[in-house]
C-alpha positions as a Markdown table, in Angstrom:
| # | Residue | x | y | z |
|---|---|---|---|---|
| 1 | Met | 81.5 | -18.0 | 27.9 |
| 2 | Asn | 85.2 | -17.3 | 29.0 |
| 3 | Thr | 86.5 | -16.2 | 32.3 |
| 4 | Pro | 87.0 | -12.5 | 31.4 |
| 5 | Thr | 83.4 | -12.3 | 30.4 |
| 6 | Trp | 81.7 | -14.0 | 33.3 |
| 7 | Ile | 84.1 | -11.9 | 35.6 |
| 8 | Ser | 83.1 | -8.6 | 34.0 |
| 9 | Arg | 79.7 | -9.5 | 34.1 |
| 10 | Gly | 79.3 | -10.8 | 37.2 |
| 11 | Val | 81.2 | -8.3 | 39.4 |
| 12 | Ser | 80.1 | -5.1 | 37.8 |
| 13 | Lys | 77.5 | -5.1 | 40.5 |
| 14 | Leu | 79.6 | -5.9 | 43.3 |
| 15 | Met | 82.8 | -3.7 | 42.9 |
| 16 | Pro | 84.1 | -1.0 | 40.8 |
| 17 | Ala | 86.6 | -2.3 | 37.8 |
| 18 | Pro | 90.0 | -1.7 | 38.2 |
| 19 | Lys | 91.3 | 1.9 | 36.8 |
| 20 | Ala | 94.0 | 0.2 | 35.0 |
| 21 | Ala | 94.4 | -4.0 | 34.4 |
| 22 | Lys | 98.3 | -3.5 | 34.8 |
| 23 | Thr | 98.4 | -1.8 | 38.1 |
| 24 | Ala | 95.2 | -3.4 | 39.5 |
| 25 | Glu | 95.2 | -4.4 | 43.1 |
| 26 | Pro | 92.9 | -6.5 | 45.2 |
| 27 | Thr | 89.8 | -5.4 | 46.3 |
| 28 | Gly | 90.0 | -2.7 | 49.0 |
| 29 | Ala | 93.8 | -2.1 | 48.6 |
| 30 | Ala | 95.0 | 1.3 | 48.7 |
| 31 | Ala | 96.7 | 2.3 | 45.5 |
| 32 | Ala | 100.4 | 3.4 | 46.2 |
| 33 | Pro | 103.2 | 4.3 | 43.6 |
| 34 | Ala | 105.2 | 1.5 | 42.9 |
| 35 | Pro | 108.9 | 2.1 | 44.4 |
| 36 | Thr | 111.7 | 2.0 | 42.0 |
| 37 | Pro | 112.7 | -1.6 | 41.4 |
| 38 | Val | 116.0 | -2.6 | 42.6 |
| 39 | Pro | 118.1 | -4.5 | 39.7 |
| 40 | Arg | 118.1 | -8.1 | 39.0 |
| 41 | Gly | 120.6 | -9.7 | 41.1 |
| 42 | Lys | 120.9 | -6.8 | 43.5 |
| 43 | Ala | 118.5 | -8.3 | 46.2 |
| 44 | Thr | 118.2 | -11.8 | 47.8 |
| 45 | Leu | 115.0 | -13.6 | 46.7 |
| 46 | Arg | 112.5 | -13.7 | 50.0 |
| 47 | Ser | 110.3 | -16.3 | 51.1 |
| 48 | Thr | 106.5 | -15.1 | 50.9 |
| 49 | Arg | 106.7 | -15.4 | 54.9 |
| 50 | Glu | 109.6 | -12.7 | 54.8 |
| 51 | Arg | 107.9 | -10.6 | 52.5 |
| 52 | Leu | 104.4 | -10.3 | 54.6 |
| 53 | Glu | 106.6 | -9.4 | 57.7 |
| 54 | Ala | 108.6 | -6.9 | 55.7 |
| 55 | Thr | 107.8 | -3.3 | 55.2 |
| 56 | Leu | 109.3 | -2.1 | 51.7 |
| 57 | Arg | 109.1 | -4.3 | 48.6 |
| 58 | Gln | 112.2 | -5.7 | 47.1 |
| 59 | Gly | 113.9 | -6.4 | 43.7 |
| 60 | Asp | 111.4 | -7.9 | 41.4 |
| 61 | Glu | 108.8 | -8.9 | 43.8 |
| 62 | Ala | 105.3 | -7.6 | 42.1 |
| 63 | Leu | 103.1 | -6.9 | 45.3 |
| 64 | Ser | 104.1 | -4.7 | 48.1 |
| 65 | Pro | 104.5 | -6.3 | 51.9 |
| 66 | Arg | 101.6 | -4.3 | 52.7 |
| 67 | Met | 99.5 | -5.0 | 49.2 |
| 68 | Leu | 100.4 | -8.6 | 50.0 |
| 69 | Arg | 99.4 | -8.7 | 53.4 |
| 70 | Arg | 96.1 | -7.1 | 52.2 |
| 71 | Thr | 95.5 | -9.8 | 49.6 |
| 72 | Leu | 96.1 | -12.3 | 52.4 |
| 73 | Glu | 93.2 | -10.9 | 54.4 |
| 74 | Glu | 90.8 | -10.9 | 51.6 |
| 75 | Leu | 91.6 | -14.5 | 50.9 |
| 76 | Arg | 91.0 | -15.4 | 54.6 |
| 77 | Gly | 87.8 | -13.4 | 54.3 |
| 78 | Ile | 86.6 | -15.8 | 51.8 |
| 79 | Ile | 86.4 | -18.6 | 54.2 |
| 80 | Asp | 85.9 | -16.6 | 57.5 |
| 81 | Ala | 83.6 | -19.0 | 59.5 |
| 82 | Arg | 81.4 | -16.1 | 60.1 |
| 83 | Val | 80.4 | -15.6 | 56.5 |
| 84 | Ser | 77.6 | -17.4 | 54.5 |
| 85 | Glu | 78.6 | -19.8 | 51.6 |
| 86 | Val | 77.3 | -17.0 | 49.3 |
| 87 | Glu | 78.8 | -14.2 | 50.7 |
| 88 | Gly | 82.2 | -16.3 | 50.6 |
| 89 | Gly | 81.5 | -16.9 | 47.3 |
| 90 | Arg | 80.8 | -13.3 | 46.5 |
| 91 | Arg | 84.3 | -12.3 | 48.3 |
| 92 | Ala | 86.0 | -15.0 | 45.9 |
| 93 | Met | 84.4 | -13.5 | 42.7 |
| 94 | Ala | 85.7 | -10.2 | 43.6 |
| 95 | Val | 89.2 | -11.4 | 44.1 |
| 96 | Ala | 88.9 | -13.4 | 40.6 |
| 97 | Ala | 87.9 | -10.1 | 39.0 |
| 98 | Trp | 91.3 | -8.7 | 40.3 |
| 99 | Tyr | 93.3 | -11.6 | 39.0 |
| 100 | Ala | 91.9 | -10.8 | 35.4 |
| 101 | Gly | 93.4 | -7.9 | 35.0 |
| 102 | Ala | 96.5 | -8.5 | 37.2 |
| 103 | Thr | 100.2 | -9.3 | 35.7 |
| 104 | Pro | 101.5 | -12.4 | 35.4 |
| 105 | Ala | 104.0 | -11.7 | 38.4 |
| 106 | Arg | 100.9 | -10.5 | 40.5 |
| 107 | Arg | 98.9 | -13.7 | 39.7 |
| 108 | Arg | 102.0 | -15.4 | 41.0 |
| 109 | Asp | 102.1 | -13.6 | 44.2 |
| 110 | Leu | 98.5 | -14.8 | 44.6 |
| 111 | Trp | 99.2 | -18.4 | 44.0 |
| 112 | Leu | 102.1 | -18.5 | 46.3 |
| 113 | Leu | 99.7 | -17.2 | 49.3 |
| 114 | Met | 97.1 | -19.6 | 48.3 |
| 115 | Ser | 99.9 | -22.5 | 48.3 |
| 116 | Glu | 101.6 | -21.6 | 51.5 |
| 117 | Met | 99.5 | -19.8 | 53.7 |
| 118 | Phe | 96.6 | -22.2 | 53.5 |
| 119 | Val | 98.1 | -25.4 | 55.0 |
| 120 | Ala | 96.7 | -27.9 | 57.7 |
| 121 | Asp | 97.4 | -26.9 | 61.3 |
| 122 | Pro | 100.8 | -29.0 | 61.7 |
| 123 | Val | 100.4 | -29.6 | 65.5 |
| 124 | Lys | 96.5 | -30.4 | 65.2 |
| 125 | Ala | 97.4 | -33.2 | 62.4 |
| 126 | Lys | 100.5 | -34.3 | 64.2 |
| 127 | Glu | 98.1 | -35.4 | 67.7 |
| 128 | Ala | 95.5 | -36.6 | 65.2 |
| 129 | Gln | 97.8 | -39.0 | 63.8 |
| 130 | Ala | 99.0 | -40.1 | 67.1 |
| 131 | Arg | 95.7 | -40.7 | 68.4 |
| 132 | Phe | 94.8 | -42.7 | 65.4 |
| 133 | Ala | 97.7 | -44.9 | 65.5 |
| 134 | Ala | 97.0 | -45.6 | 69.2 |
| 135 | Ala | 93.5 | -46.6 | 68.3 |
| 136 | Val | 94.6 | -49.0 | 65.6 |
| 137 | Gly | 92.7 | -52.4 | 66.5 |
| 138 | Thr | 90.2 | -50.8 | 69.1 |
| 139 | Pro | 86.6 | -50.0 | 69.0 |
| 140 | Asp | 88.0 | -46.1 | 69.0 |
| 141 | Glu | 89.8 | -46.8 | 65.7 |
| 142 | Ala | 86.8 | -45.3 | 63.1 |
| 143 | Val | 86.3 | -42.4 | 65.3 |
| 144 | Ala | 90.0 | -41.5 | 65.4 |
| 145 | Glu | 90.5 | -42.0 | 61.6 |
| 146 | Val | 87.6 | -39.6 | 60.9 |
| 147 | His | 89.5 | -36.9 | 63.5 |
| 148 | Tyr | 92.6 | -37.4 | 61.8 |
| 149 | Arg | 91.1 | -36.8 | 58.1 |
| 150 | Arg | 89.7 | -34.2 | 59.0 |
| 151 | Ala | 92.8 | -32.9 | 61.0 |
| 152 | Thr | 94.9 | -32.9 | 57.7 |
| 153 | Val | 92.2 | -31.5 | 55.2 |
| 154 | Ser | 93.7 | -27.7 | 54.7 |
| 155 | Pro | 91.9 | -24.7 | 54.7 |
| 156 | Arg | 93.1 | -24.5 | 51.0 |
| 157 | Arg | 90.4 | -27.0 | 49.8 |
| 158 | Arg | 87.7 | -24.7 | 51.5 |
| 159 | Leu | 89.2 | -21.7 | 49.6 |
| 160 | Leu | 89.0 | -23.3 | 46.2 |
| 161 | Gln | 85.4 | -24.7 | 47.0 |
| 162 | Arg | 84.6 | -20.9 | 47.6 |
| 163 | Phe | 85.6 | -19.9 | 44.1 |
| 164 | Ser | 83.4 | -22.5 | 42.4 |
| 165 | Val | 80.0 | -21.3 | 44.2 |
| 166 | Tyr | 79.1 | -18.9 | 41.4 |
| 167 | Pro | 78.5 | -20.2 | 37.7 |
| 168 | Gly | 81.9 | -19.5 | 35.6 |
| 169 | Gly | 83.9 | -20.2 | 38.7 |
| 170 | Val | 85.1 | -23.9 | 37.9 |
| 171 | Gln | 86.1 | -22.5 | 34.6 |
| 172 | Phe | 88.2 | -19.7 | 36.4 |
| 173 | Leu | 90.0 | -22.4 | 38.6 |
| 174 | Val | 90.8 | -24.6 | 35.9 |
| 175 | Asp | 92.3 | -21.8 | 33.7 |
| 176 | Met | 93.9 | -20.4 | 37.2 |
| 177 | Arg | 95.8 | -23.8 | 37.2 |
| 178 | Ala | 96.6 | -23.7 | 33.5 |
| 179 | Asp | 98.5 | -20.3 | 34.1 |
| 180 | Met | 100.4 | -21.9 | 36.9 |
| 181 | Gln | 101.6 | -24.8 | 34.9 |
| 182 | Thr | 104.8 | -23.3 | 33.3 |
| 183 | Ser | 105.7 | -21.6 | 37.0 |
| 184 | Leu | 105.4 | -25.3 | 38.5 |
| 185 | Arg | 108.7 | -26.5 | 36.7 |
| 186 | Ser | 110.6 | -23.2 | 38.5 |
| 187 | Asp | 109.0 | -22.9 | 41.9 |
| 188 | Lys | 108.2 | -25.5 | 43.8 |
| 189 | Arg | 106.4 | -23.7 | 46.6 |
| 190 | Leu | 103.4 | -24.0 | 44.2 |
| 191 | Gln | 102.9 | -27.9 | 44.2 |
| 192 | Ala | 100.8 | -27.9 | 47.2 |
| 193 | Leu | 98.3 | -25.8 | 45.3 |
| 194 | Asp | 98.5 | -27.5 | 42.3 |
| 195 | Val | 98.1 | -30.9 | 43.9 |
| 196 | Glu | 95.2 | -29.6 | 45.6 |
| 197 | Met | 93.5 | -28.7 | 42.9 |
| 198 | Glu | 94.2 | -32.0 | 40.9 |
| 199 | Tyr | 92.7 | -33.8 | 43.7 |
| 200 | Met | 89.6 | -31.5 | 43.6 |
| 201 | Phe | 89.2 | -31.6 | 39.9 |
| 202 | Ser | 89.6 | -35.6 | 40.2 |
| 203 | Thr | 86.5 | -35.3 | 42.1 |
| 204 | Trp | 84.5 | -33.0 | 40.6 |
| 205 | Phe | 85.5 | -33.9 | 36.8 |
| 206 | Asp | 84.9 | -38.0 | 37.6 |
| 207 | Val | 83.5 | -39.5 | 34.5 |
| 208 | Gly | 80.0 | -40.2 | 36.6 |
| 209 | Phe | 79.5 | -36.8 | 36.1 |
| 210 | Leu | 80.3 | -36.4 | 32.7 |
| 211 | Asp | 77.5 | -36.1 | 29.4 |
| 212 | Leu | 78.7 | -38.0 | 26.2 |
| 213 | Arg | 77.5 | -36.1 | 23.3 |
| 214 | Arg | 78.1 | -36.2 | 20.0 |
| 215 | Ile | 79.5 | -33.2 | 18.0 |
| 216 | Ser | 78.0 | -32.8 | 14.5 |
| 217 | Trp | 77.8 | -30.5 | 11.5 |
| 218 | Asp | 74.1 | -29.4 | 13.1 |
| 219 | Ser | 75.6 | -28.6 | 16.4 |
| 220 | Pro | 76.5 | -24.5 | 17.4 |
| 221 | Ala | 78.7 | -22.9 | 15.6 |
| 222 | Ser | 80.2 | -22.1 | 18.6 |
| 223 | Leu | 80.8 | -25.6 | 19.6 |
| 224 | Ile | 82.4 | -26.2 | 16.2 |
| 225 | Glu | 84.6 | -23.4 | 16.6 |
| 226 | Lys | 86.0 | -25.1 | 19.8 |
| 227 | Leu | 86.9 | -28.2 | 17.8 |
| 228 | Ile | 89.0 | -25.9 | 15.2 |
| 229 | Gln | 90.5 | -24.1 | 18.2 |
| 230 | Tyr | 91.5 | -27.4 | 20.5 |
| 231 | Glu | 92.4 | -29.8 | 17.7 |
| 232 | Ala | 95.7 | -30.8 | 18.8 |
| 233 | Val | 96.6 | -33.9 | 16.6 |
| 234 | His | 95.7 | -32.8 | 13.0 |
| 235 | Asp | 95.2 | -29.1 | 12.6 |
| 236 | Ile | 92.1 | -28.1 | 11.3 |
| 237 | Lys | 92.6 | -25.8 | 8.3 |
| 238 | Ser | 89.2 | -24.6 | 7.7 |
| 239 | Trp | 85.4 | -24.7 | 7.7 |
| 240 | Ala | 85.5 | -27.6 | 4.6 |
| 241 | Asp | 88.0 | -29.3 | 6.6 |
| 242 | Val | 86.0 | -29.5 | 9.8 |
| 243 | Lys | 83.0 | -30.3 | 7.7 |
| 244 | Asn | 84.6 | -33.4 | 6.4 |
| 245 | Arg | 85.3 | -34.7 | 9.8 |
| 246 | Leu | 81.7 | -34.3 | 10.9 |
| 247 | Asp | 80.5 | -35.9 | 7.5 |
| 248 | Ser | 78.1 | -38.9 | 7.6 |
| 249 | Asp | 80.8 | -41.5 | 7.7 |
| 250 | Arg | 82.4 | -39.8 | 10.7 |
| 251 | Arg | 81.8 | -39.3 | 14.3 |
| 252 | Cys | 83.0 | -36.7 | 16.9 |
| 253 | Tyr | 82.3 | -37.4 | 20.8 |
| 254 | Gly | 83.1 | -35.2 | 23.6 |
| 255 | Phe | 82.8 | -35.5 | 27.6 |
| 256 | Phe | 80.9 | -32.3 | 28.9 |
| 257 | His | 80.7 | -31.3 | 32.4 |
| 258 | Pro | 77.2 | -29.6 | 33.6 |
| 259 | Arg | 79.6 | -26.5 | 34.9 |
| 260 | Leu | 81.0 | -25.7 | 31.4 |
| 261 | Pro | 78.5 | -27.0 | 29.3 |
| 262 | Asp | 79.6 | -25.4 | 26.1 |
| 263 | Val | 83.1 | -26.7 | 26.1 |
| 264 | Pro | 84.2 | -30.1 | 25.5 |
| 265 | Leu | 86.8 | -31.2 | 27.9 |
| 266 | Ile | 88.0 | -33.8 | 25.5 |
| 267 | Phe | 86.9 | -35.0 | 22.0 |
| 268 | Val | 87.5 | -38.0 | 19.8 |
| 269 | Glu | 87.3 | -38.3 | 16.1 |
| 270 | Val | 86.3 | -41.2 | 14.5 |
| 271 | Ala | 86.4 | -42.6 | 10.8 |
| 272 | Leu | 84.1 | -45.7 | 9.7 |
| 273 | Val | 85.6 | -47.7 | 7.4 |
| 274 | Asp | 85.8 | -51.2 | 5.9 |
| 275 | Glu | 89.6 | -51.8 | 7.1 |
| 276 | Ile | 92.4 | -50.8 | 9.7 |
| 277 | Ala | 93.6 | -47.4 | 8.0 |
| 278 | Ser | 97.3 | -47.0 | 7.6 |
| 279 | Asp | 97.5 | -43.5 | 6.1 |
| 280 | Ile | 96.1 | -40.3 | 7.5 |
| 281 | Val | 95.7 | -38.4 | 4.2 |
| 282 | Pro | 92.8 | -40.1 | 2.6 |
| 283 | Leu | 90.8 | -39.5 | 6.2 |
| 284 | Leu | 92.0 | -35.7 | 5.6 |
| 285 | Asp | 90.9 | -35.7 | 2.2 |
| 286 | Glu | 88.0 | -33.0 | 1.8 |
| 287 | Ser | 87.4 | -34.2 | -1.8 |
| 288 | Ala | 87.0 | -37.7 | -1.1 |
| 289 | Ala | 83.5 | -39.4 | -1.3 |
| 290 | Ala | 81.9 | -40.5 | 2.2 |
| 291 | Ala | 82.4 | -44.1 | 3.0 |
| 292 | Asp | 79.4 | -46.7 | 2.7 |
| 293 | Leu | 78.3 | -47.1 | 6.3 |
| 294 | Gln | 76.5 | -50.4 | 5.1 |
| 295 | Lys | 79.7 | -51.9 | 4.3 |
| 296 | Ala | 81.7 | -50.5 | 7.8 |
| 297 | Thr | 83.2 | -53.0 | 9.8 |
| 298 | Thr | 86.1 | -50.8 | 11.8 |
| 299 | Ala | 86.1 | -47.6 | 13.4 |
| 300 | Ile | 89.5 | -45.7 | 13.4 |
| 301 | Phe | 90.2 | -43.4 | 16.3 |
| 302 | Tyr | 92.4 | -41.0 | 14.5 |
| 303 | Ser | 92.3 | -37.8 | 16.9 |
| 304 | Ile | 91.9 | -37.5 | 20.6 |
| 305 | Ser | 92.4 | -33.7 | 22.1 |
| 306 | Asn | 92.2 | -32.5 | 25.5 |
| 307 | Thr | 91.1 | -29.1 | 25.7 |
| 308 | Gln | 91.8 | -27.8 | 29.2 |
| 309 | Val | 95.5 | -27.9 | 30.2 |
| 310 | Gly | 93.9 | -27.0 | 33.8 |
| 311 | Leu | 93.0 | -30.4 | 34.2 |
| 312 | Arg | 96.2 | -31.9 | 33.5 |
| 313 | Gly | 96.3 | -35.0 | 35.6 |
| 314 | Val | 92.6 | -35.6 | 35.4 |
| 315 | Ser | 92.1 | -39.2 | 33.4 |
| 316 | Phe | 88.8 | -39.9 | 31.3 |
| 317 | Gly | 90.3 | -40.6 | 28.2 |
| 318 | Asp | 89.8 | -44.4 | 28.8 |
| 319 | Ser | 86.3 | -43.6 | 29.7 |
| 320 | Leu | 85.8 | -41.6 | 26.5 |
| 321 | Ile | 87.0 | -44.3 | 24.2 |
| 322 | Lys | 84.9 | -46.8 | 26.2 |
| 323 | Arg | 81.8 | -45.0 | 25.9 |
| 324 | Val | 81.9 | -44.1 | 22.1 |
| 325 | Val | 82.8 | -47.8 | 21.3 |
| 326 | Glu | 79.6 | -48.7 | 23.0 |
| 327 | Thr | 77.7 | -46.0 | 21.3 |
| 328 | Leu | 79.2 | -47.2 | 18.2 |
| 329 | Lys | 78.0 | -50.6 | 18.4 |
| 330 | Asp | 74.6 | -49.8 | 19.3 |
| 331 | Glu | 74.5 | -47.7 | 16.0 |
| 332 | Phe | 76.4 | -49.9 | 13.7 |
| 333 | Pro | 76.1 | -53.7 | 14.7 |
| 334 | Lys | 78.4 | -54.7 | 11.8 |
| 335 | Leu | 81.4 | -53.0 | 13.7 |
| 336 | Arg | 84.1 | -55.5 | 14.4 |
| 337 | Thr | 87.4 | -53.7 | 14.8 |
| 338 | Phe | 87.9 | -50.5 | 17.1 |
| 339 | Ala | 91.6 | -49.0 | 16.7 |
| 340 | Thr | 93.5 | -45.9 | 16.3 |
| 341 | Leu | 95.8 | -44.2 | 13.6 |
| 342 | Ser | 98.1 | -42.8 | 15.9 |
| 343 | Pro | 101.2 | -40.1 | 15.6 |
| 344 | Ile | 104.4 | -41.1 | 17.4 |
| 345 | Pro | 105.4 | -37.7 | 19.0 |
| 346 | Gly | 108.6 | -38.7 | 20.7 |
| 347 | Leu | 110.4 | -40.9 | 18.0 |
| 348 | Arg | 112.7 | -38.4 | 16.6 |
| 349 | Ala | 113.8 | -36.9 | 19.4 |
| 350 | Trp | 114.3 | -40.2 | 21.2 |
| 351 | Leu | 116.5 | -41.4 | 18.1 |
| 352 | Gly | 118.3 | -38.3 | 18.2 |
| 353 | Arg | 119.5 | -39.4 | 21.7 |
| 354 | Gln | 119.7 | -43.0 | 20.9 |
| 355 | Val | 120.5 | -43.7 | 17.4 |
| 356 | Thr | 124.2 | -44.7 | 18.4 |
| 357 | Thr | 122.7 | -47.3 | 20.7 |
| 358 | Gln | 120.3 | -48.8 | 18.4 |
| 359 | Leu | 123.2 | -49.1 | 15.7 |
| 360 | Glu | 125.3 | -51.1 | 18.3 |
| 361 | Arg | 122.3 | -53.6 | 18.5 |
| 362 | Leu | 122.8 | -54.5 | 14.4 |
| 363 | Asp | 125.3 | -57.6 | 13.6 |
| 364 | Glu | 127.6 | -57.3 | 11.3 |
| 365 | Arg | 125.9 | -58.2 | 8.3 |
| 366 | Ser | 123.0 | -55.7 | 8.8 |
| 367 | Leu | 125.4 | -52.9 | 9.7 |
| 368 | Arg | 127.3 | -53.4 | 6.3 |
| 369 | Asp | 124.0 | -53.5 | 4.3 |
| 370 | Leu | 122.8 | -50.2 | 6.5 |
| 371 | Gly | 126.4 | -48.8 | 6.0 |
| 372 | Arg | 126.3 | -49.1 | 1.8 |
| 373 | Ala | 122.9 | -47.7 | 2.1 |
| 374 | Val | 123.8 | -44.3 | 3.7 |
| 375 | Gly | 127.1 | -44.4 | 1.5 |
| 376 | Phe | 129.9 | -44.7 | 4.6 |
| 377 | Glu | 130.9 | -47.8 | 6.4 |
| 378 | Pro | 130.5 | -48.3 | 9.1 |
| 379 | Pro | 127.8 | -45.8 | 9.2 |
| 380 | Ser | 127.6 | -43.5 | 11.9 |
| 381 | Ala | 124.7 | -42.0 | 13.9 |
| 382 | Glu | 125.0 | -38.9 | 11.7 |
| 383 | His | 125.1 | -40.5 | 8.3 |
| 384 | Val | 121.9 | -42.5 | 9.4 |
| 385 | Leu | 120.3 | -39.7 | 10.7 |
| 386 | Ala | 120.7 | -37.7 | 7.3 |
| 387 | Ala | 119.4 | -40.3 | 5.3 |
| 388 | Trp | 116.3 | -40.7 | 7.6 |
| 389 | Asp | 115.8 | -36.9 | 7.2 |
| 390 | Lys | 114.2 | -37.5 | 3.9 |
| 391 | Pro | 112.3 | -40.8 | 4.8 |
| 392 | Leu | 109.7 | -40.8 | 1.6 |
| 393 | Ala | 112.7 | -40.9 | -0.5 |
| 394 | Leu | 113.8 | -44.5 | 0.7 |
| 395 | Asp | 112.3 | -47.5 | -1.3 |
| 396 | Ala | 110.5 | -50.4 | 0.4 |
| 397 | Lys | 114.0 | -52.4 | 0.4 |
| 398 | Ser | 116.2 | -49.8 | 1.6 |
| 399 | Pro | 118.5 | -51.1 | 5.2 |
| 400 | Ala | 117.9 | -47.5 | 6.0 |
| 401 | Arg | 114.1 | -47.8 | 6.3 |
| 402 | Gln | 114.1 | -51.4 | 7.8 |
| 403 | Phe | 116.6 | -50.0 | 10.3 |
| 404 | Leu | 113.9 | -46.9 | 11.3 |
| 405 | Leu | 111.1 | -49.4 | 11.4 |
| 406 | Gln | 113.2 | -51.7 | 13.7 |
| 407 | Cys | 113.8 | -48.4 | 15.9 |
| 408 | Ala | 110.4 | -47.2 | 16.1 |
| 409 | Ala | 109.1 | -50.9 | 17.1 |
| 410 | Gln | 111.9 | -50.9 | 20.2 |
| 411 | Tyr | 110.7 | -47.4 | 20.8 |
| 412 | Leu | 107.3 | -48.7 | 21.0 |
| 413 | Gly | 107.6 | -51.9 | 22.5 |
| 414 | Arg | 110.4 | -51.8 | 24.8 |
| 415 | Glu | 111.1 | -48.6 | 26.3 |
| 416 | Leu | 109.8 | -47.9 | 29.7 |
| 417 | Gln | 109.7 | -45.2 | 32.2 |
| 418 | Glu | 108.7 | -45.7 | 35.7 |
| 419 | Gly | 106.9 | -48.9 | 34.3 |
| 420 | Lys | 105.2 | -47.0 | 31.7 |
| 421 | Pro | 105.5 | -46.6 | 28.0 |
| 422 | Leu | 108.0 | -43.9 | 27.0 |
| 423 | Asp | 106.1 | -42.3 | 24.1 |
| 424 | Pro | 103.0 | -40.1 | 25.8 |
| 425 | Val | 100.1 | -41.6 | 23.1 |
| 426 | Ala | 101.5 | -44.9 | 23.6 |
| 427 | Arg | 101.3 | -44.9 | 27.5 |
| 428 | Phe | 97.5 | -43.5 | 27.1 |
| 429 | His | 96.4 | -46.4 | 24.7 |
| 430 | Leu | 98.2 | -49.0 | 25.9 |
| 431 | Gly | 97.6 | -47.8 | 29.5 |
| 432 | Asn | 93.9 | -48.4 | 28.4 |
| 433 | Gly | 94.3 | -52.0 | 27.3 |
| 434 | Ala | 95.3 | -51.8 | 23.6 |
| 435 | Arg | 98.3 | -53.3 | 22.0 |
| 436 | Val | 100.8 | -52.2 | 19.3 |
| 437 | Glu | 99.2 | -53.7 | 16.1 |
| 438 | Arg | 101.3 | -52.2 | 13.2 |
| 439 | Leu | 103.8 | -49.7 | 12.0 |
| 440 | Asn | 102.9 | -47.3 | 9.0 |
| 441 | Trp | 105.6 | -46.0 | 6.9 |
| 442 | Ala | 104.7 | -42.8 | 5.7 |
| 443 | Gly | 101.3 | -42.5 | 7.4 |
| 444 | Asp | 101.8 | -39.0 | 7.8 |
| 445 | Pro | 103.7 | -37.4 | 5.2 |
| 446 | Ser | 103.1 | -33.7 | 6.6 |
| 447 | Ala | 105.8 | -31.3 | 7.9 |
| 448 | Lys | 104.5 | -31.9 | 11.4 |
| 449 | Gly | 104.3 | -35.8 | 11.0 |
| 450 | Leu | 108.1 | -35.7 | 9.3 |
| 451 | Lys | 109.1 | -33.6 | 12.3 |
| 452 | Gln | 107.4 | -35.8 | 14.9 |
| 453 | Ser | 108.4 | -39.3 | 13.7 |
| 454 | Tyr | 110.1 | -39.2 | 10.2 |
| 455 | Gly | 106.4 | -39.9 | 8.9 |
| 456 | Leu | 105.6 | -42.9 | 11.0 |
| 457 | Met | 102.4 | -43.7 | 12.4 |
| 458 | Val | 101.0 | -46.6 | 14.4 |
| 459 | Asn | 97.6 | -48.7 | 14.7 |
| 460 | Tyr | 96.7 | -49.3 | 18.2 |
| 461 | Leu | 93.9 | -52.1 | 18.6 |
| 462 | Tyr | 91.2 | -52.5 | 21.2 |
| 463 | Asp | 90.6 | -55.8 | 21.2 |
| 464 | Leu | 87.5 | -55.7 | 23.6 |
| 465 | Lys | 88.0 | -59.3 | 25.0 |
| 466 | Arg | 91.8 | -58.6 | 25.8 |
| 467 | Leu | 91.8 | -55.0 | 27.1 |
| 468 | Asp | 92.3 | -56.3 | 30.8 |
| 469 | Lys | 95.0 | -59.3 | 29.6 |
| 470 | His | 96.8 | -56.7 | 27.9 |
| 471 | Arg | 96.8 | -54.0 | 30.8 |
| 472 | Gly | 98.1 | -56.9 | 33.0 |
| 473 | Leu | 100.7 | -57.7 | 30.9 |
| 474 | Leu | 101.8 | -53.7 | 30.9 |
| 475 | Ala | 101.8 | -54.0 | 34.8 |
| 476 | Gln | 104.5 | -56.4 | 34.3 |
| 477 | Gly | 106.6 | -54.4 | 32.2 |
| 478 | Arg | 105.8 | -56.5 | 28.9 |
| 479 | Ile | 104.2 | -54.1 | 26.0 |
| 480 | Pro | 101.6 | -55.9 | 24.0 |
| 481 | Met | 102.3 | -56.3 | 20.4 |
| 482 | Ala | 101.0 | -57.8 | 17.2 |
| 483 | Ser | 103.1 | -60.3 | 15.8 |
| 484 | Glu | 104.2 | -58.1 | 13.1 |
| 485 | Val | 105.8 | -55.8 | 15.2 |
| 486 | Glu | 107.2 | -58.1 | 17.3 |
| 487 | Ser | 109.1 | -59.8 | 14.2 |
| 488 | Leu | 110.7 | -56.3 | 13.6 |
| 489 | Leu | 112.6 | -56.7 | 17.1 |
| 490 | Lys | 113.4 | -60.0 | 16.0 |
| 491 | Asn | 115.2 | -59.3 | 13.1 |
């Protein structure tokens, strides 16, 4: 059940529905005609506190000062110490009902109130910190630390907890954080609320509370529909397509949370084959015969999709892969190799910025050969990019093809940002202990594959005996790679 449905069913007996979704106000707020908006640029942007102390709405402000104050009082009422948790949850549910019909601008005002007006008491926090610092090394240290921790907990955390009381409340909070993501880039005032929610979700969605479930063709249609909706790597085009991905030689597993039982938080699609796959096309071929499971020695993870934008920053992908590997080994003892067939989503954009730098790495002979291949000596970035624009036309011995593979090896094997791989998919798998195993030319010849990485795909190998070693290398700023990929860098 989605959030609006939950709200409409759950609060219908608690409060009347708003008369109009676009003008709905928080529960109890008296209706008032909106003043004529001041043209953009005519008014100075006011802080939330200034708006709360004002009398009239200004410029593009969504809620009037009076309505903003009323909304703040309703939020405070949710965590009123005199009301029970159940009553606080009921009040939170009523605010959630208003939120469902609010405009984006009014929702943003609610986020700002939650972010800025529910902070820990700075005076109490400072005093508790001083007492803790003075108590370090004494018998009173533990007690002082407890007081300090309590003093730094914001009432915002209790407010969010009250929203989670009723069924559907957790999904509401996850959806609300997803709504906030685009505004975070332009309004730093929302960061306190975002970080608080990320911290709470990291606790609520700890892998210890998640269930690993297999999703098959026999699963409820509503669940299979969610695979179609949330598939983020290789779009599912039809029911025949999704059926192929759930066939006898395939497995699909997802992590589920008890409070979101019908929604996979993350799911992985696996093909059981007899060697490491280099091409996504056969894996997605609906007409291909199912592989012989008796001969399967290799599990290929070819798609991993997160479904909840609101859980950004909450990591459970590494645990999912480990749990799936254990499950597969129990079912198929002959499986020895666990690898991915992964996209390289940032490659083309990176090369658009870095191709000149990569050309400067070439020796004179390689530069001359490349120039002859692209028809211009010495080759410029524009000529190389133009040659790459039709990668499927490049033959195996083409210097332009070889140079692209070398650049891809550089991107995956050397490019780091703050000590982590630059490519987001590489960051995920290498952070889990995998290594860069092999680059695959024309691994994904689809329009999406060509747009992302000129059709290149990569295998990351999960060597179960070396995961910790590989993570250790990455911590030292060294990306683990197979010799085949390493040789591209040497050349």
